[in-house]
C-alpha positions as CSV (number, residue, x, y, z in Angstrom):
1,X,-83.1,-82.2,39.4
2,X,-81.5,-78.8,38.0
3,X,-78.7,-80.0,41.0
4,X,-78.5,-83.3,39.3
5,X,-78.6,-81.8,36.0
6,X,-75.6,-79.2,36.7
7,X,-72.8,-81.5,37.9
8,X,-73.1,-83.5,34.8
9,X,-72.3,-80.1,33.2
10,X,-69.4,-79.9,35.9
11,X,-68.6,-83.2,35.4
12,X,-68.4,-82.9,31.3
13,X,-66.8,-80.0,31.3
14,X,-63.6,-81.1,33.5
15,X,-63.9,-83.6,30.8
16,X,-63.0,-81.6,27.9
17,X,-60.6,-79.6,30.3
18,X,-58.8,-83.1,30.8
19,X,-58.4,-84.1,27.7
20,X,-57.4,-80.5,25.8
21,X,-54.7,-80.8,28.5
22,X,-53.8,-84.3,28.1
23,X,-50.0,-85.2,27.7
24,X,-50.6,-87.5,24.2
25,X,-53.0,-87.7,21.4
26,X,-54.5,-91.2,23.2
27,X,-54.9,-89.8,26.7
28,X,-56.4,-87.0,24.9
29,X,-59.3,-89.1,23.0
30,X,-59.8,-91.4,26.3
31,X,-60.4,-88.7,27.8
32,X,-62.9,-87.3,25.2
33,X,-64.1,-91.0,25.0
34,X,-64.8,-91.4,28.3
35,X,-67.5,-87.5,28.6
36,X,-68.7,-88.5,26.3
37,X,-69.8,-92.2,27.1
38,X,-70.8,-90.4,31.5
39,X,-72.5,-87.6,29.9
40,X,-74.3,-89.5,26.6
41,X,-75.5,-92.5,29.5
42,X,-77.1,-89.2,31.4
43,X,-78.7,-87.7,28.9
44,X,-80.7,-90.7,27.4
45,X,-81.5,-91.4,31.3
46,X,-82.4,-88.1,32.1
47,X,-84.4,-88.2,28.6
48,X,-86.1,-91.6,29.5
49,X,-87.9,-90.5,32.5
50,X,-88.8,-86.9,30.8
51,X,-90.7,-89.0,28.1
52,X,-88.4,-88.0,25.6
53,X,-87.4,-91.0,24.3
54,X,-88.0,-94.2,25.2
55,X,-87.4,-96.2,27.6
56,X,-84.4,-98.2,28.3
57,X,-82.5,-100.2,30.4
58,X,-79.4,-97.8,31.0
59,X,-79.3,-96.3,34.3
60,X,-77.7,-93.3,35.6
61,X,-74.4,-93.0,36.6
62,X,-73.4,-92.5,40.0
63,X,-76.9,-92.6,41.4
64,X,-78.9,-95.6,39.8
65,X,-77.2,-99.6,41.2
66,X,-76.0,-100.9,38.3
67,X,-73.7,-103.3,39.5
68,X,-70.9,-103.7,36.6
69,X,-71.7,-100.0,35.5
70,X,-70.8,-99.3,38.8
71,X,-67.3,-100.6,38.6
72,X,-66.8,-99.7,35.0
73,X,-67.9,-96.3,35.9
74,X,-66.2,-95.7,38.5
75,X,-62.6,-97.2,36.9
76,X,-63.4,-95.0,34.4
77,X,-63.3,-92.2,36.6
78,X,-59.2,-93.2,38.0
79,X,-58.8,-93.5,34.6
80,X,-59.6,-89.8,33.7
81,X,-57.8,-89.0,37.1
82,X,-54.2,-90.6,36.4
83,X,-54.5,-88.6,33.1
84,X,-54.6,-85.0,34.3
85,X,-52.3,-86.6,37.1
86,X,-49.8,-86.9,34.2
87,X,-50.7,-83.4,32.2
88,X,-50.5,-81.5,35.4
89,X,-46.8,-83.1,36.0
90,X,-45.9,-82.7,32.9
91,X,-46.1,-78.8,33.5
């Protein structure tokens, strides 16, 4: 469980780094929004599993099987990678 939380923390830090290095304001806002969305989804699911907050129907990102959720998560990671690539091309 600690490894999973560490991986989500690493994803959050990497998403923030991508947002800071984005070439324009739209890229910054998009990267920040995607990162916050994924991390909040993970926080809500983990919090519900350890009885900190009430149970909801939110799947754990990249782990739980939710067809539509998985499609949107993978496409949003693709968008993050594209923002990162664009910032690397401009530097």
